[in-house]
C-alpha positions as CSV (number, residue, x, y, z in Angstrom):
1,M,0.1,-0.1,-0.4
2,I,1.1,3.7,-0.9
3,R,1.0,6.2,2.1
4,V,-0.2,9.6,1.4
5,N,0.0,12.6,3.6
6,F,-2.8,14.7,3.0
7,V,-2.1,18.4,4.8
8,N,-5.1,21.0,5.1
9,A,-4.8,24.5,5.0
10,D,-5.1,24.6,8.8
11,G,-2.2,22.4,9.1
12,T,-3.6,19.5,10.1
13,S,-2.7,16.3,8.3
14,R,-4.2,12.7,7.9
15,Q,-2.6,9.3,6.1
16,A,-4.4,7.8,3.8
17,R,-3.3,4.3,2.2
18,G,-3.9,3.8,-1.7
19,E,-3.1,0.8,-4.5
20,A,-0.7,1.6,-7.3
21,G,-2.7,2.6,-10.5
22,M,-5.4,4.6,-8.5
23,S,-5.3,8.4,-9.0
24,L,-4.7,10.6,-6.0
25,M,-8.1,12.5,-6.1
26,E,-9.5,8.4,-6.1
27,L,-7.4,7.8,-2.8
28,A,-8.6,11.2,-1.3
29,V,-12.5,10.8,-1.9
30,Q,-12.6,7.5,-0.6
31,N,-10.9,8.7,2.5
32,D,-13.1,11.6,2.6
33,I,-10.7,14.3,2.7
34,V,-12.1,17.6,3.3
35,G,-11.1,20.0,0.2
36,I,-11.1,17.4,-2.5
37,L,-14.5,17.9,-3.9
38,A,-13.6,16.2,-7.6
39,D,-17.3,17.6,-9.0
40,C,-16.2,16.2,-12.3
41,G,-15.5,12.6,-11.2
42,G,-11.5,12.4,-12.6
43,A,-12.4,13.8,-16.0
44,C,-10.1,16.9,-15.8
45,S,-12.7,19.2,-16.6
46,C,-13.8,21.1,-12.8
47,G,-10.5,21.9,-11.0
48,T,-11.8,20.8,-7.4
49,C,-9.2,18.4,-6.5
50,H,-6.6,20.9,-6.7
51,V,-3.6,20.1,-4.8
52,H,0.1,21.5,-4.0
53,L,2.7,19.0,-4.3
54,D,4.8,19.0,-1.2
55,E,8.6,20.7,-1.8
56,G,10.5,17.5,-3.3
57,W,7.7,15.9,-5.3
58,T,7.0,17.9,-8.0
59,G,9.3,15.5,-10.5
60,A,7.7,12.3,-9.3
61,F,4.7,13.1,-11.7
62,P,4.8,13.4,-15.6
63,V,4.5,17.3,-16.1
64,A,0.8,18.8,-16.0
65,E,-0.3,18.7,-19.8
66,D,-1.8,22.3,-20.9
67,H,-5.4,21.3,-20.1
68,E,-4.8,20.5,-17.0
69,R,-2.8,23.7,-16.4
70,G,-5.0,26.1,-18.1
71,L,-7.6,25.2,-15.3
72,L,-5.1,25.1,-12.6
73,E,-4.1,29.1,-13.5
74,F,-7.8,30.1,-13.1
75,S,-7.6,29.0,-9.3
76,P,-7.0,31.7,-6.9
77,A,-4.6,29.4,-4.9
78,F,-2.3,28.5,-8.2
79,Q,1.2,28.0,-7.6
80,A,4.3,26.4,-9.6
81,N,3.6,23.4,-7.4
82,S,-0.2,22.9,-8.1
83,R,-1.6,19.7,-9.9
84,L,-5.1,18.5,-10.4
85,S,-5.4,15.1,-8.1
86,C,-7.3,13.5,-10.5
87,Q,-4.2,13.8,-13.0
88,L,-1.8,11.6,-10.6
89,V,-1.5,8.5,-10.8
90,L,-0.2,6.7,-7.5
91,T,2.9,4.4,-8.0
92,E,4.9,2.6,-5.6
93,A,7.7,5.3,-6.2
94,V,5.5,8.1,-4.3
95,D,5.0,6.2,-0.8
96,G,5.1,8.9,1.6
97,L,3.9,11.1,-0.8
98,V,3.0,14.7,1.1
99,V,0.4,16.6,-0.7
100,R,-1.0,20.3,0.6
101,I,-4.8,21.2,0.1
102,P,-5.5,24.8,-0.7
103,P,-8.1,26.9,1.2
104,V,-11.3,27.0,-0.4
């Protein structure tokens, strides 16, 4: 199982465990992580699964494609380390991943 640490805007954190091949968004939804709404169900069309990858983890995933980047840039919480969690697939290489959930 792959461990992921979700850190809320208020600094509280919660660890969840998932299997390789599932998206970070799926893991968040299955574990009722506050702040990950996932309104579009993972279709990369709403931006409600926005997260910030913690330092050191940005290179662990493929670079965001133009469509994802376009959605993220509309967010007031956009940062260079912003990603849509529906586009991040868990692998053994990201065990221990830390993501921060921007304020909504």
